[in-house]
PLY file of the C-alpha trace (Angstrom):
ply
format ascii 1.0
element vertex 137
property float x
property float y
property float z
element edge 136
property int vertex1
property int vertex2
end_header
-44.92 49.25 12.79
-44.42 48.42 16.48
-43.47 44.82 15.67
-40.92 46.07 13.14
-39.29 48.21 15.82
-39.19 45.31 18.28
-37.60 43.02 15.72
-35.08 45.69 14.71
-33.94 46.34 18.27
-33.75 42.63 19.07
-31.54 41.96 16.07
-29.51 45.14 16.64
-28.63 44.69 20.23
-28.43 40.98 20.70
-26.89 40.48 17.26
-23.54 41.57 18.62
-22.57 38.05 19.73
-21.58 39.27 23.20
-24.01 37.05 25.08
-24.68 33.34 24.64
-28.36 33.87 23.81
-27.83 36.16 20.79
-28.33 35.97 17.03
-25.65 36.84 14.50
-27.32 39.41 12.26
-27.69 43.18 12.51
-30.62 45.48 11.84
-30.52 47.60 8.69
-29.07 51.03 9.46
-27.39 49.92 12.68
-23.92 48.44 12.93
-22.45 47.12 16.17
-18.72 46.60 16.49
-17.68 44.53 19.52
-14.60 46.05 21.16
-14.03 44.16 24.41
-15.66 42.06 27.12
-14.08 41.25 30.51
-15.00 39.97 33.94
-14.75 42.59 36.68
-13.30 42.30 40.16
-16.88 42.53 41.48
-18.26 38.97 41.52
-20.99 38.32 38.97
-20.33 41.49 36.94
-18.70 42.09 33.56
-17.91 45.03 31.33
-18.82 45.06 27.64
-17.75 47.79 25.25
-19.29 48.28 21.81
-19.26 50.91 19.06
-22.75 51.45 17.68
-23.22 53.25 14.34
-26.74 54.43 13.49
-27.73 55.75 10.05
-29.76 58.97 9.73
-33.39 58.55 10.82
-32.87 55.04 12.23
-34.30 54.12 15.65
-32.86 51.61 18.10
-36.22 50.84 19.74
-37.02 50.54 23.45
-34.93 48.11 25.48
-33.04 47.83 28.77
-29.92 46.11 30.13
-29.18 44.20 33.37
-26.73 46.92 34.45
-25.56 50.44 33.75
-24.82 51.85 30.29
-22.30 54.67 29.87
-22.39 56.38 26.47
-19.87 58.66 24.73
-21.02 60.17 21.43
-18.27 59.74 18.82
-20.02 61.51 15.94
-23.40 62.77 14.81
-26.54 63.67 16.73
-28.53 61.14 18.76
-31.81 61.60 20.61
-32.33 59.34 23.62
-35.64 58.64 25.28
-35.29 57.28 28.82
-38.39 55.93 30.55
-40.14 58.63 32.56
-37.92 61.48 31.32
-38.12 64.00 28.48
-36.00 63.20 25.40
-32.39 64.39 25.43
-30.20 65.03 22.40
-26.45 64.46 22.50
-23.78 65.41 19.95
-20.17 64.37 19.39
-18.09 64.72 22.54
-21.06 64.54 24.91
-22.00 61.71 27.29
-25.05 60.01 28.77
-25.57 57.65 31.72
-28.42 55.15 31.66
-29.21 53.46 35.02
-29.60 49.70 35.24
-32.95 48.39 33.99
-34.07 51.71 32.51
-36.08 51.30 29.31
-34.61 53.55 26.61
-34.31 54.13 22.88
-31.94 56.04 20.60
-32.63 57.72 17.26
-30.21 59.38 14.85
-31.84 62.80 14.39
-29.04 64.17 12.23
-28.37 64.00 8.50
-25.13 61.98 8.74
-23.99 58.79 10.49
-24.09 58.88 14.28
-21.88 56.70 16.45
-21.61 56.01 20.16
-19.15 54.17 22.34
-21.38 52.15 24.68
-19.85 50.70 27.83
-22.05 48.31 29.80
-21.42 47.19 33.36
-23.83 44.29 33.60
-24.75 41.19 35.55
-22.96 38.20 34.05
-25.17 35.39 32.79
-28.33 37.49 32.43
-29.82 38.30 29.03
-27.86 41.30 27.74
-30.99 42.98 26.33
-34.57 43.06 27.55
-37.07 44.46 25.07
-39.28 47.25 26.40
-42.65 48.51 25.29
-42.53 50.69 22.22
-43.79 54.21 22.77
-45.54 56.23 20.09
-42.77 58.50 18.79
0 1
1 2
2 3
3 4
4 5
5 6
6 7
7 8
8 9
9 10
10 11
11 12
12 13
13 14
14 15
15 16
16 17
17 18
18 19
19 20
20 21
21 22
22 23
23 24
24 25
25 26
26 27
27 28
28 29
29 30
30 31
31 32
32 33
33 34
34 35
35 36
36 37
37 38
38 39
39 40
40 41
41 42
42 43
43 44
44 45
45 46
46 47
47 48
48 49
49 50
50 51
51 52
52 53
53 54
54 55
55 56
56 57
57 58
58 59
59 60
60 61
61 62
62 63
63 64
64 65
65 66
66 67
67 68
68 69
69 70
70 71
71 72
72 73
73 74
74 75
75 76
76 77
77 78
78 79
79 80
80 81
81 82
82 83
83 84
84 85
85 86
86 87
87 88
88 89
89 90
90 91
91 92
92 93
93 94
94 95
95 96
96 97
97 98
98 99
99 100
100 101
101 102
102 103
103 104
104 105
105 106
106 107
107 108
108 109
109 110
110 111
111 112
112 113
113 114
114 115
115 116
116 117
117 118
118 119
119 120
120 121
121 122
122 123
123 124
124 125
125 126
126 127
127 128
128 129
129 130
130 131
131 132
132 133
133 134
134 135
135 136
């Protein structure tokens, strides 16, 4: 089961095509829609914006990014688990900030599609996703 989660998150997150080291498929139950990617005025940094749709019950397993992630919930109900913190649940219209390098996961805990607008401010040229250890959830 743990290997399945690792494979799912790898395909989900890196499957977006936003970084040179990514694949081109998506995990079942998770759809990523690339919106924009631009260099920032801060040397070595870029912004990437993606819509992520997650089907009911689906988990985007533990991972981290080489920069900050700013999330706005578009629809549905998502539970986030950030390393070292209790789980938090966010609904449409709410936000979440994930510090650089923090291992985290997201699960749709509702009965309908959930979607987030994820904005990443990351180090350019680094792997966009780093897989984390899967916790027993």
